[in-house]
ROKE-533807 format. One line per 5 residues: number of its first residue (from 0); for each residue z, x, y of N, C-alpha, C. Coordinates in steps of 0.1 Angstrom, whole numbers, plus 5000, padded with zeros to 4 digits. Each point is the difference from the previous one (the first is absolute). Layout:
<zadrens>
NUM	Z X Y Z X Y Z X Y; ...
</zadrens>
This chain:
<zadrens>
0	6156 6211 4778 4989 5008 4991 4987 4994 5008; 4992 5009 4999 4986 4996 5006 4993 4992 4987; 4992 4991 5001 4992 4998 4988 4982 4998 5004; 4993 5003 4992 4985 5003 4998 4996 4987 5007; 4989 4996 5005 4997 4991 5003 4991 4993 4991
5	4997 5005 4990 4989 4999 4987 5012 5003 4989; 5012 4998 4996 5009 5000 4994 4993 4988 4987; 5003 5004 4987 4995 4988 4991 5015 4998 4999; 5007 4983 5002 5014 4998 4999 5009 5004 4987; 4992 5001 4990 5001 5002 4988 5008 5012 4997
10	4993 5011 5008 5002 5014 4999 5011 5006 5010; 5007 4991 5002 5011 5005 5012 5013 5001 4989; 5002 5012 5001 5013 4999 4990 5010 5002 5008; 5015 4992 4999 5010 5001 5008 5009 5013 4993; 5007 5009 5009 5006 5012 4999 5015 4996 4997
15	5006 5013 4995 5017 4994 4999 5008 5009 5011; 4993 5014 5007 5009 5006 5007 4995 4995 5014; 5002 4990 5009 4998 4990 5007 4998 5011 5017; 5006 5010 4999 5005 5006 5014 5005 5016 4997; 5001 5006 5010 5002 5013 5000 5013 5003 5003
20	5012 4991 5003 5012 5002 5008 5006 5007 4987; 4999 4998 4984 5011 5003 4990 4988 5002 4990; 5007 5012 4992 4994 5004 4989 5009 4997 4988; 5011 4992 5004 5013 4996 4989 4992 4986 4991; 4996 5000 4991 4993 4988 4994 5010 4987 4999
25	5012 5002 5001 5010 4987 5002 5001 4997 5013; 4994 5006 5011 5002 4994 5016 4991 4989 5004; 4999 4995 5010 4992 4989 5005 4985 5004 4998; 4998 5015 5004 4989 5007 4998 4991 4999 4990; 5005 4991 4989 4990 4999 4989 5005 4985 4994
30	4990 4991 4996 4997 4986 4998 4997 5000 4989; 5006 5002 4989 4997 4998 4985 4997 4988 4994; 4999 4988 5012 4993 4986 4994 4987 5002 5001; 4994 5010 5006 4984 5000 5004 4992 5001 4987; 4988 4994 5000 4990 4999 4987 5006 4996 4990
35	5008 4987 5002 5002 4993 4986 4991 4994 4989; 4986 4998 5006 4992 4995 4992 4991 5011 4992; 5002 5013 5004 4994 5008 4995 5009 5006 4990; 5014 4998 5001 5008 5004 4993 5001 4993 4988; 4998 4988 5004 5003 4989 4987 4988 5003 4992
40	4986 5001 5006 4991 5001 4989 5001 5015 4992; 5008 5011 5004 5005 5009 4994 5007 4996 4994; 5010 4996 4997 5010 4993 4990 4999 4991 4992; 4987 4993 5001 4989 4992 4991 4995 5008 4991; 4993 5011 5008 4991 5010 4990 5011 5011 4993
45	5011 4998 5000 5008 5010 4995 5007 4992 4984; 5003 4987 5008 5003 4992 4988 4990 4998 4986; 4983 4998 5006 4994 4998 4989 4997 5016 4993; 5005 5010 5003 5000 5010 4993 4991 5015 5011; 4996 4995 5013 4997 5011 5001 5014 5011 5005
50	4993 5014 4998 5010 5012 4996 4992 5012 5007; 4993 5003 5008 4993 5010 5008 5001 4996 5013; 5007 5001 5005 5005 4999 5016 4997 5010 5010; 4991 4995 5009 4997 5012 5013 5007 4991 5012; 5007 5014 5008 5004 4990 5013 4992 5011 5007
55	4985 4993 5011 4997 5008 5008 4995 4995 5015; 4996 5007 5012 5000 4996 5009 4983 5003 5008; 5001 4987 5008 4985 4999 5004 5002 5008 5012; 5011 4995 5006 5004 5009 5019 5014 5001 4998; 5004 5014 5007 5010 4998 5007 5008 4987 5006
60	5011 5000 4999 5005 4986 5006 4994 5004 5015; 5000 4985 5006 4995 4999 5012 5006 5010 5010; 5014 5002 5004 5004 5008 5008 5000 5014 5002; 4996 5001 4988 4995 5018 4995 4985 5001 5005; 4993 4992 5004 4984 5001 5002 5004 5001 5014
65	4988 5009 5006 4997 5006 5015 4997 4985 5008; 4992 4991 4996 4999 4991 5008 5005 4990 4994; 5012 4999 4992 5004 4989 4993 4996 4986 4996; 4989 5007 4994 4988 4991 4992 4999 5007 4988; 5004 4991 4988 4999 5007 4985 4987 4997 4995
70	4986 4997 5008 4990 4999 4997 4991 5013 4999; 5005 5012 5011 4995 5011 4998 5000 5002 5018; 4997 5012 5002 4997 5010 5011 4992 4991 5007; 4995 5004 5014 4988 4992 5006 4986 5009 4996; 5003 5012 4997 4991 5009 4992 5001 5003 4987
75	4993 4994 4991 5003 4999 4983 5001 5009 4999; 4996 5015 5004 5000 5013 4990 5012 5006 5006; 5011 4995 5009 5014 5003 5005 5008 4995 4993; 5008 5006 5000 5015 4993 4988 5004 4991 5016; 5008 4994 4990 5007 4989 5013 5015 5004 4998
80	5007 5008 4991 5013 5004 4997 5004 5009 5010; 5013 4995 5010 5004 5009 5004 5008 5013 4996; 4994 5011 5009 5003 5012 4996 5015 4999 4995; 5009 4997 5007 5013 4999 4998 5010 4990 4990; 4984 4991 4994 5007 4994 4988 4997 5005 4981
85	4994 5011 5002 4996 5008 4989 5009 4994 4990; 5011 5006 5005 5013 4998 4988 5005 4987 5000; 4998 4992 5009 5007 4982 4999 4990 4995 4991; 4988 5000 5004 4989 4996 4988 5007 5002 4985; 5000 5013 4997 5004 5003 4985 5016 4992 4997
90	5007 5003 5013 5015 4991 4995 4998 4985 4997; 4994 4996 5008 4996 4983 4998 4996 4999 4985; 4989 5006 4997 4998 4996 4985 5010 5004 4992; 5005 5009 5000 5013 5002 4994 5012 4994 4998; 5003 4994 5012 5009 4991 5003 4998 4984 4992
95	4986 5000 5004 4995 4985 4994 5001 5003 4985; 4997 5010 4994 5001 5005 4984 5012 4994 4994; 5009 5009 5002 5015 4998 5000 5006 4987 5001; 4996 4995 5010 5002 4984 5001 5000 4992 4991; 4984 5000 4996 5000 4993 4992 5003 5002 4984
100	5002 5016 4997 5008 5000 4986 5019 4995 5002; 5002 5001 5011 5015 5000 5002 5002 4987 5003; 4993 4991 5003 5008 4987 5005 4989 4989 4993; 4986 5002 5000 4994 4993 4992 4998 5001 4985; 4999 5012 4990 4999 5004 4991 4986 5002 4996
105	4994 5008 5011 4982 5000 4999 5000 5014 5001; 4995 5011 4986 5000 5009 5002 4983 5004 5003; 4996 5005 5010 4987 5007 5003 4998 5015 4989; 4990 4998 4995 4994 5013 4993 4995 5013 5007; 4995 4989 5013 4995 5012 5009 4997 5001 5013
110	5002 5006 5008 5000 4995 5016 4989 5009 5006; 4992 4988 5006 4985 5009 5009 5002 4999 5013; 4998 5009 5006 5006 4997 5017 4985 4996 5008; 4993 5002 4995 4985 4999 5007 4987 4991 4992; 4991 4991 5007 4989 4996 4992 4988 5003 5007
115	4992 5002 4995 4985 5013 5007 5006 5001 5009; 5002 5009 5000 5008 5008 5013 4988 5006 5007; 4990 5009 4992 4991 5007 5009 4991 4990 5007; 5000 4990 4995 4988 4990 5006 5000 4997 5018; 4991 4998 5005 5003 4999 5014 4997 4988 5006
120	5002 4988 4994 4999 4986 4999 5011 4992 5005; 5012 5008 5002 5010 4995 5004 5004 5000 5014; 4994 4988 5004 5000 5000 5015 5007 4989 5002; 5004 5001 5020 5009 4989 5002 4993 4986 5000; 4989 4999 4998 4994 4990 4997 4994 4993 4989
125	5008 5007 4990 4993 4999 4983 5009 4983 4994; 4994 4998 4994 5006 4986 4991 5005 5003 4990; 5010 5012 4997 5010 5001 4993 5007 5014 5005; 5011 5003 4997 5010 5009 5000 5000 5016 4994; 4998 5007 5009 4997 5015 4997 5001 5013 5008
130	4997 5009 4992 5009 5013 5008 4990 5009 5001; 4992 5008 5007 4996 5013 4995 5009 5014 4995; 4997 5008 4992 5010 5007 4994 4991 5013 5001; 4998 5009 5003 4992 5011 5001 5009 5010 4982; 4991 5004 4996 5005 5013 4986 5012 5007 5008
135	4999 5006 5015 5011 5009 5004 5015 4990 4997; 4999 4990 5009 5009 4993 5005 5005 4992 4986; 4991 5000 4988 5005 4996 4984 5008 5005 4996; 4997 5014 5000 5009 5011 4997 5010 5003 5009; 5004 4995 5012 5010 5002 5008 5011 4987 4992
140	4993 4986 4997 5008 4990 4998 5002 5003 4984; 4999 5001 4993 5000 5004 4984 5014 5003 4996; 5001 5016 5004 5015 5003 4997 5011 4995 5006; 4996 4995 5014 5011 4992 5008 5004 4990 4990; 4990 4988 4997 5003 4992 4989 5010 5005 4989
145	4995 5012 4996 5005 5003 4986 5016 5003 5002; 5003 5008 5012 5014 4999 5003 5009 4986 5003; 4991 4991 5009 5011 4989 4999 5000 4992 4988; 4994 4999 4991 4996 4995 4986 5012 5008 4994; 5002 5011 4999 5008 5007 4994 5015 5000 5004
150	5001 4996 5013 5015 4997 5003 5005 4987 5000; 4989 4993 4995 5008 4985 4994 4999 4998 4985; 4998 5012 4994 5001 5000 4985 4990 4987 4991; 4989 5003 5009 4985 4989 4996 4994 5009 4984; 4999 4992 4993 4994 5007 4986 4983 4998 5000
155	4997 4992 5015 4982 4997 5003 4999 5016 5000; 4986 4999 4998 4990 5013 5004 4990 4993 5011; 4996 5013 5006 4990 4999 5011 4988 4999 4995; 4988 4989 5006 4989 5002 4996 4992 5000 5010; 4988 5005 5001 4989 5002 5013 4988 5001 4994
160	4992 5000 5011 4999 4994 5014 4991 4990 5001; 4998 4993 4991 4991 4991 5000 4989 4999 5009; 4993 5009 4997 4990 5002 5010 4986 4987 4994; 4993 4999 5010 4990 4986 4999 4990 5007 4986; 4996 5012 4999 4991 5000 4994 5006 5015 4991
165	4990 5006 4990 5004 5010 4990 4994 5011 5008; 4989 5002 5007 4999 5013 5010 5008 5002 5011; 5008 4990 5002 5009 5002 5015 5009 5007 4991; 5006 4992 4990 5013 5002 4996 5000 5016 4994; 4988 5005 4996 4995 5013 5001 5005 5010 5009
170	4994 4996 5011 5002 5008 5013 5014 5003 5003; 5006 4986 4998 5017 5001 5003 5009 5007 4994; 4996 5001 4984 5010 5004 4991 4997 5015 5001; 4986 5005 5002 4999 5015 5006 5008 5003 5010; 4999 4992 5007 5006 5005 5017 5016 4998 4999
175	5006 4994 4991 5014 4998 5001 5005 5013 4999; 5012 5005 5007 5005 5012 4994 5010 5001 4985; 5001 5009 4998 5010 5001 4984 5015 4992 4998; 5004 5000 5017 5012 4992 4999 4999 4988 4998; 4988 4992 5007 4995 4989 5002 4997 4997 4982
180	4992 5007 4993 4996 4998 4987 5011 4996 4994; 5012 5015 5000 5012 4998 4991 5004 4988 5000; 5002 4990 5010 5008 4989 5003 4993 4991 4996; 4987 4998 4996 4991 4985 4992 4999 5007 4989; 5005 4985 4989 4999 5003 4986 4988 4992 4994
185	4995 4990 5009 4988 4994 4997 4991 4999 5009; 4987 4999 4998 4988 4999 5011 4997 4987 4999; 4999 4995 5009 4993 4987 5000 4988 4997 5012; 4992 4994 4994 4986 5000 5007 4996 4986 4996; 4989 4999 5011 4992 4981 5003 4989 5005 4995
190	4991 4988 4995 4990 5002 4994 4986 4997 5006; 5004 5000 5014 4983 4992 5009 4990 5010 5000; 5000 5012 4996 4988 5004 4997 4993 4998 4990; 5005 4991 4993 4994 4990 4989 4993 5007 4989; 4984 5005 4997 4992 5007 4994 4998 5015 5005
195	5007 5006 5012 4995 5011 5004 5015 5006 4999; 5000 5014 5005 5010 5005 5000 5003 5010 4988; 5006 5010 5001 5004 5008 4994 5015 5000 4990; 4999 4986 4991 5012 5003 4994 5005 5010 4992; 4990 5005 4994 5000 5009 4987 5011 5014 5010
200	4993 5004 5015 5005 5011 5005 5018 4995 5005; 5000 4990 5004 5014 4992 5001 5007 5006 4987; 5000 4993 4990 5005 5002 4989 5002 5011 4996; 4995 5012 5001 5001 5015 4999 5010 5005 5009; 5000 4995 5011 5011 5006 5011 5007 4997 4995
205	5010 4983 4998 5009 4995 4999 5008 5007 4988; 4991 5001 4989 5003 5002 4987 5007 5013 4998; 4991 5009 5009 5003 5016 4999 5014 4999 5006; 5005 4988 5005 5012 5006 5008 5012 4989 4992; 4995 4997 4990 5010 4992 4989 5005 4988 5004
210	4989 4994 5008 5005 4983 5004 4992 4992 4996; 5005 4989 5000 4995 4985 5000 4986 4997 5010; 4990 4993 4994 4995 4991 5012 4996 4985 4995; 5005 4993 5011 4996 4983 4999 4990 5000 5009; 4993 4992 4996 4992 4989 5010 5004 4992 5005
215	5005 4997 5015 5008 4989 5002 4997 4991 5009; 4987 4997 5002 4996 4993 5005 4980 4998 5001; 4997 4987 4990 4986 5002 5002 4995 4985 5004; 4988 4997 5004 4998 4986 5002 4986 5001 5007; 4991 4991 4997 4989 4994 5006 4995 4984 4999
220	4991 5000 5006 4997 4987 5001 4990 4995 4991; 4994 5007 4985 4995 4995 4992 5009 4987 4990; 4996 4993 5002 5006 4989 4994 4996 5001 4985; 4990 5004 4993 4996 5000 4985 5011 5008 4993; 5003 5015 5007 5009 5007 4991 4988 5012 4996
225	4987 5000 5004 4993 5011 4998 5004 5012 5004; 5003 5001 5014 5007 5012 5006 5011 5004 4995; 5009 4988 4998 5013 5005 4997 4998 5009 4986; 4992 4994 4990 5000 5004 4987 4996 5017 5005; 4991 5000 5004 4989 5013 5001 5009 5012 5004
230	5009 4996 5013 5010 5011 5006 5012 5002 4994; 5003 4990 4990 5012 5002 4992 4994 5008 4989; 4989 4998 4992 4996 5008 4994 5001 5017 5002; 4992 5000 5016 5002 5015 5003 5011 5007 5003; 5011 4989 5005 5016 5007 4998 5006 5004 4986
235	4995 4993 4992 5007 5004 4985 4993 5015 4999; 4988 4998 5000 4989 5013 4997 5004 5014 5006; 5002 4997 5016 4999 5015 5010 5016 4998 5004; 5007 4991 5008 5010 4998 5004 5015 5005 4991; 4997 4996 4992 5014 4999 4987 5008 4996 5007
240	5005 4989 5009 5010 4996 5006 5010 4992 4988; 5011 4998 4997 5009 4994 4994 5004 4986 5005; 4997 4998 5009 4999 4986 5004 4989 4996 5010; 4997 4986 5001 4988 4995 5008 5004 4987 5006; 5000 4997 5015 5005 4987 5003 4990 4996 5011
245	4997 4985 4999 4992 4992 5006 5005 4997 5013; 4993 5001 5009 5003 4998 5015 5011 4988 5002; 4992 4990 4997 5007 4987 5000 4996 4989 4989; 5010 4989 4996 4993 4992 4990 4997 4989 5004; 5006 4996 5016 4995 4988 5003 4993 5005 5017
250	4988 4998 4999 4991 5005 5011 4988 4993 5004; 4992 5001 5011 4990 4990 5002 4991 5010 5002; 4983 4992 5000 4988 5011 5002 4995 5006 4984; 5008 4997 4989 4996 5004 4983 5009 5013 5003; 5009 5006 5010 5008 5006 4999 5012 5000 4990
255	5005 4985 4998 5010 4998 4991 4996 4998 4987; 5009 5002 4988 4996 4995 4987 5001 4986 4996; 5012 4996 5016 5000 4987 5000 4994 4997 5014; 4991 4988 5002 4998 4997 5017 5011 4995 5008; 5000 5008 5011 5016 4993 5005 4995 5006 5019
260	5010 4994 5008 4998 5000 5013 5019 5000 5002; 5002 5012 5001 5015 5002 5003 5005 4995 5012; 4992 5000 5009 5008 4995 5015 4997 4982 4994; 4993 4994 4996 5000 4984 4996 5011 4996 4989; 5001 5013 4995 5010 5001 4987 4994 4987 4990
265	4985 5002 4998 4996 4994 4989 4993 5012 4993; 4995 4988 4989 4992 5014 4987 4991 4989 4997; 4987 5003 4993 4991 4991 4996 4996 5007 4984; 4991 5003 5000 4994 5003 4983 5002 5015 4996; 4997 4999 4986 5004 5013 4996 4990 5008 5001
270	4996 5011 5003 4987 5007 5000 4998 5007 4987; 4987 5002 4996 4995 5005 4986 5007 5014 4996; 5004 5010 5015 5006 5010 4997 5016 4999 4996; 5006 4989 5001 5011 4997 4988 4999 5006 4990; 4991 4993 4994 4998 4998 4983 4996 5015 4998
275	4989 5010 5009 4999 5011 4999 5009 5008 4999; 5008 4997 5007 5015 5015 5001 5006 4994 4985; 5002 4986 4998 5006 4996 4988 4993 5011 4989; 4989 5002 4997 4995 5007 4990 5006 5016 5000; 5009 5003 5011 5003 5016 5001 5015 4996 4995
280	5007 4996 5008 5013 4995 5003 5009 4990 4992; 4995 4994 4988 5005 4994 4993 4997 5005 4987; 4996 5015 4998 4996 5009 4990 5005 5009 4999; 4995 5010 5014 5006 5012 4999 5013 5001 5005; 5012 5000 4997 5014 4997 5002 5007 5012 5003
285	5011 5000 5009 5011 5012 4999 4999 5004 4989; 5001 5015 4996 5003 5009 4990 4988 5002 4992; 4992 4996 5005 4982 5003 4992 4995 5015 5004; 4997 5003 4995 4991 5015 4999 4986 5000 5005; 4997 5000 5011 4981 5000 5001 4993 5011 4989
290	4993 4996 4995 4991 5005 4990 4986 5004 5006; 5000 5012 4999 4983 5005 5004 4987 4996 4992; 4992 4997 5011 4987 4988 4991 4991 5010 5003; 4990 5000 4992 4987 5008 5004 4987 4990 5010; 5003 4988 5000 4995 4986 5010 5007 5003 5012
295	4995 4998 5010 5001 5002 5016 5006 4983 5003; 4996 4994 4991 4999 4981 5005 5013 4995 4988; 5004 5007 4995 5017 5000 4989 5009 5008 5002; 5011 4991 5002 5015 5005 5001 5008 4997 4989; 5010 5008 4993 5005 4998 4988 5016 5004 5000
300	5004 4995 4995 5016 5003 5000 5006 4995 4988; 5011 5011 4996 5007 4996 4985 5014 4997 5005; 5007 4990 4991 5012 4996 5004 5005 5001 4988; 5006 5014 4997 5011 5001 4988 5010 4990 4996; 5006 4992 5006 5013 4992 4997 4987 4986 4992
305	4992 4999 5008 4994 4988 4990 4988 5007 4990; 4998 5010 4999 4990 5006 4994 4983 4992 5002; 5002 5001 5011 4984 4990 5009 4992 5012 5006; 4988 5002 5003 4990 5003 5001 4994 4991 5010; 5001 5005 5015 4993 4990 5006 4986 5005 5006
310	4989 4991 5003 4988 5008 5007 4996 4989 5011; 4999 5001 5010 4996 4992 5007 4984 5006 5008; 4987 4994 4997 4988 5006 5000 4994 4988 5010; 4992 5006 5009 4991 4991 5011 4987 5002 4999; 4991 4992 4999 4983 4996 5001 4996 4993 5008
315	4995 5007 5011 4990 4991 5008 4987 4999 4996; 4994 5007 4991 4982 4996 4994 5003 5000 4987; 5012 5000 4989 5003 4998 4990 4998 5010 4989; 5009 5004 4992 5000 5015 4990 5006 4995 4985; 4995 5009 4991 5006 4995 4988 5009 5014 5002
320	5012 4998 4996 5012 5010 4999 5004 5006 4988; 4999 5009 4995 5005 5010 4989 5013 5006 5001; 5013 4992 4992 5009 5011 5002 5005 5004 4987; 5002 5014 5003 5000 5010 4986 5018 5002 5000; 5007 4992 4993 5014 5002 4996 5009 5008 4988
325	4988 5007 4997 5002 5014 4991 5009 5008 4999; 5004 5007 5013 5010 5006 5005 5016 4995 4996; 5001 4988 5001 5012 4993 4998 5005 5000 4986; 5013 5002 4996 5005 5000 4986 4999 4989 4991; 4999 4990 5010 4999 4985 4991 4997 4988 5012
330	4992 4993 4993 4992 4989 5010 5001 4988 4989; 5007 4993 4998 5003 4989 4991 5004 4986 5003; 4996 4999 5013 5004 4983 5004 4984 4996 5005; 5003 4985 5007 4988 4996 5007 4997 5006 5013; 4992 4988 5002 4992 5002 5015 5004 4986 5006
335	5002 5008 5013 5000 4983 5007 4994 5005 5015; 4991 4989 5007 4991 5001 5011 5003 4991 5011; 5004 5005 5009 5000 4990 5015 4985 5005 5010; 4990 4988 5002 4991 5002 5008 4999 4994 5014; 4997 5005 5011 4996 4993 5012 4990 5006 5006
340	4990 4988 5003 4989 5003 5005 4998 5001 5018; 4992 5011 5004 5004 5001 5018 4995 4984 5003; 4990 4994 4999 4996 4989 5005 5009 4988 4999; 5011 5001 4992 5013 4992 5000 4996 4986 4988; 4990 5003 4990 4999 4989 4994 5007 5002 4986
345	5005 5013 4996 5009 5003 4993 5012 5008 5006; 5012 4991 4998 5013 5007 5001 5011 5003 4995; 5002 5011 5000 5013 5003 4987 4997 4996 4986; 4988 4999 4993 4998 4991 4990 5006 5010 4984; 5006 4993 4994 5007 5009 4991 4991 4999 4984
350	4996 5007 4995 4991 5002 4985 5009 5009 4993; 5000 5000 4986 5006 5005 4992 4988 5003 4985; 4983 5003 5005 4995 4999 4991 4993 5014 4997; 5005 5008 5003 4997 5016 5000 5009 5006 4988; 4995 5010 4992 5010 5010 4988 4995 5013 5001
355	5009 5007 4997 4996 5015 4998 4996 5003 4985; 4991 5008 5001 4995 5004 4988 4996 5013 4995; 5010 5007 4996 4999 5014 4995 5005 5009 5014; 5011 4990 5005 5001 5007 5015 4990 5001 5010; 4993 4992 4997 4989 5003 5011 4995 4981 5007
360	5001 4999 5013 4997 4985 5003 4987 5000 5006; 4991 4992 5002 4991 4994 5006 5002 4989 5009; 4998 5002 5013 5002 4986 5007 4986 5000 5008; 4995 4989 5001 4992 4997 5012 5003 4994 5013; 5000 5007 5013 5006 4993 5009 4983 4996 5010
365	5001 4987 5004 4990 4990 5005 5001 5005 5014; 4993 5002 5009 4995 5003 5013 5009 4989 5008; 5003 5008 5012 5010 4995 5005 5014 4994 5000; 5007 5008 4989 5015 4997 4993 5007 5014 5002; 5013 4997 4998 5008 5009 4995 5009 4996 4989
370	5001 5006 4992 5008 4999 4985 5012 5010 4998; 5009 4993 4994 5011 5005 4997 5000 4998 4983; 5006 5014 4996 5001 4998 4986 5013 5008 4996; 5008 4993 4990 5011 5003 4995 5000 5004 4988; 4999 5011 4993 4997 5004 4987 5017 5004 4996
375	5004 4990 4990 5015 5002 4994 5000 5012 4988; 5013 5003 4997 5003 5012 4990 4992 5011 5002; 5001 5004 5014 4997 5013 5001 5008 5010 5001; 5001 5010 4993 5010 5013 4999 4994 5011 5005; 5004 5006 5007 4996 5016 5006 5001 5005 4982
</zadrens>
């Protein structure tokens, strides 16, 4: 294997299919003891309740690459997957998913063969692993993966293509063949276009074909959480994704929810964005339905199991929020409020000083804060 001179050590991922001598997963060409620490982390996550698992690939295994370098081609805009290894890339993913199921008892909900595939920065001198796949090559790989997964009776479905931005995902989706689109059950996209991009167009395309949409990677270096809240609001309003994944919980330079150095294996302070994200994730829970609001700075979700209406609102300049609940059949519970300030002076403070009157609620939102409200006893 050829290693990029600039590779980040923590981003070198061990593989299971170690050479091309045999496709038999029971042969010496496969090393199932590899990547033990990542597998242990997966087990710990599952033991703690993680139930949405995806197997994805940053790059084909090194020996399938033109230059045997899993960081990319010498030219980032050129694929690094050898022409004669298209099926083998698909086979590898299917075999790994089957082994996790049969031997380790881990069932992946989805399998994703690419990561930001149309981007041109996956080069032989890159700092992490990656590979360029243009839409035409993606369209060739996806049906092959579908066949390989079916041959092993996998219940996992295919997701794709985890493009870096909303607009790039639109271009890719439009360029896929009908056969490729039929092979994909869910469209994944990354949120690195942040405040830009046509989230609405991507949603319309995907929704028209009856597919779900996930934002599977978002991140930036704003430790305050201002950008996180703003862009997450835009996703709720326009992308209508049914899941949202932060890039990496522990990372440096404000990117992490917790400051961390993955190479040094150290962690530092908890960034304020951790508490900003908690304003969403601890209250808008799986099973809730997103409710349309007229305020672009507020997202609402109704949880029928708990009879709770959750509202998350953010204000950089301060506002008086008037919430009209008269469309609901009943509103007979109390109101809880949590507040985080973007300057870190208040972090996830809980208050219970609000009340609904005549199915209406008035809330003063202080400048530079994000507020979460849980209105109890709400029935549709």
